[in-house]
C-alpha positions, 0 to 999 in steps of 0.5 A: 896279253891276255893276263894283263887284260884280265888284271885291268878288268878286275882292277876296274872291277874292284874299282867301281865296287869301292865307288858304289861302296863309298856312295852308299855309305852316308851318315846322319844325325838321329836329330837332323835325318833329312842331312847326310854326311859322307863321313862319320863324325859329329853332327855340326848343329847339335854334336851328336855322333853320326850314324851310318844311313844305307843309301839305295842305289838310284835306278832308272825308274826313279826319275825324282829324288825321293823325298827326305824323311822329317822328324814327326810326332804324327804318329805319336799317342798317349796310348804309347806312354807306359805307366812306368814305376819311376822316381822323381828328384825327391825320392817320390815314387811315381807312376810315369802316365798316371802321375806325370802326363795324364790330363796335363800339357808337357814338355819332356826332354831327355838328359843325364847329370855327368853329360858335359855337352848337350845336357847343360844347354837342354836343362838351361833351356828348359829353366828359361821355358818354364820361366816364360811359360809361368810369366805367361800363365800356362799350366805346363809341366816339364819332365826331364827323363835320365837317360843314366838311371844307374848313375842318376840317383834322386840325389844327383837329380836333385842337385842337378835340379837346383844348379839350374834353379828348377821350380815346382811343376819341373820333374826330373825322373830316374828309377829302375833301368828296365822301367825308364829303358821302357819309358825311353823306347816309348818315346823313340829315345832309346840308345845303346850309347847315353852320349847318343841320346836325342837332343829332342823335346816332346811336347803334348797334351794328353787330354787332346792326345796332341803331340809335337816335336822340337830340337832341344836348343830351339829358342825358349820363346818358340818352345813356350808358343808350341806349349801354348798351342798344345795347351789350347787343344781341346779333346774331340767330342766325337767318338769316331776321332777319339776314344777315351784313355782307361784310368791306369789305377782301374783294379779291373782295366781293360788291357794296358793303355787301351782307348776304347769308345765309352758311348756304349758303356755309358748308354748300357749304364743308362739303360741299367745293363751296368750298374752306374758304380761299375762304370764310374769305378772304372771309367773316366766319364768326365773326360768323355762328356766334357 
């Protein structure tokens, strides 16, 4: 009798552990983190592979559910963008931040040429965005970064760009894997499996350091509206609100990606403490005093 009772207790305990484990294992899409699923598979919204999410067990102290995380670019800044050495579809050597981002309003997505699922519609969306933005007279630039730089040579990207009738102002970027990885990591788009890359579009105005994200298959008209809104934003005149980014080609720049308050530097130049040429050669005062 005791043996049967012990067996029953062990069986119930095992069943409880299994239920708890099943409840704890949830899966979410990287692009839609507010929605979870009980089984692995593909996201029904965008087709991305669901990733396991560990859900904390509820306690009595948790009388209200926690707010679901929302994809946001509020914490993103141009300071995080590396000046990586990259190559465009024409084989032109570029510095990612200085040549593609600095002073521009941009939309960035992430693709690879052998993709047969999300990349073609992402790229088709960008084509329509470029057409609509140009029709509205918006000065914006599109950037498609390859998540498979080993396969995606400039030649492959040039053919891919031609397939979608990309016009000037839309760059397809590849390069050394380590350099591209640094770019992907900065934008939160680095993945171990290229097929799991995010269908995200990052929209930003470097001049005002304003950035936001959108789903890659959002209606082109909505994306153009987001670009127009970003383009209208002006750099803050307050040094307390926004420092000024150092030019990346400065021979003696103070730190990579640093942002500083240039008012003391300008004051020192005006007072003759620092030579004017020293200041002008190293800092973009035009941005500071526009």
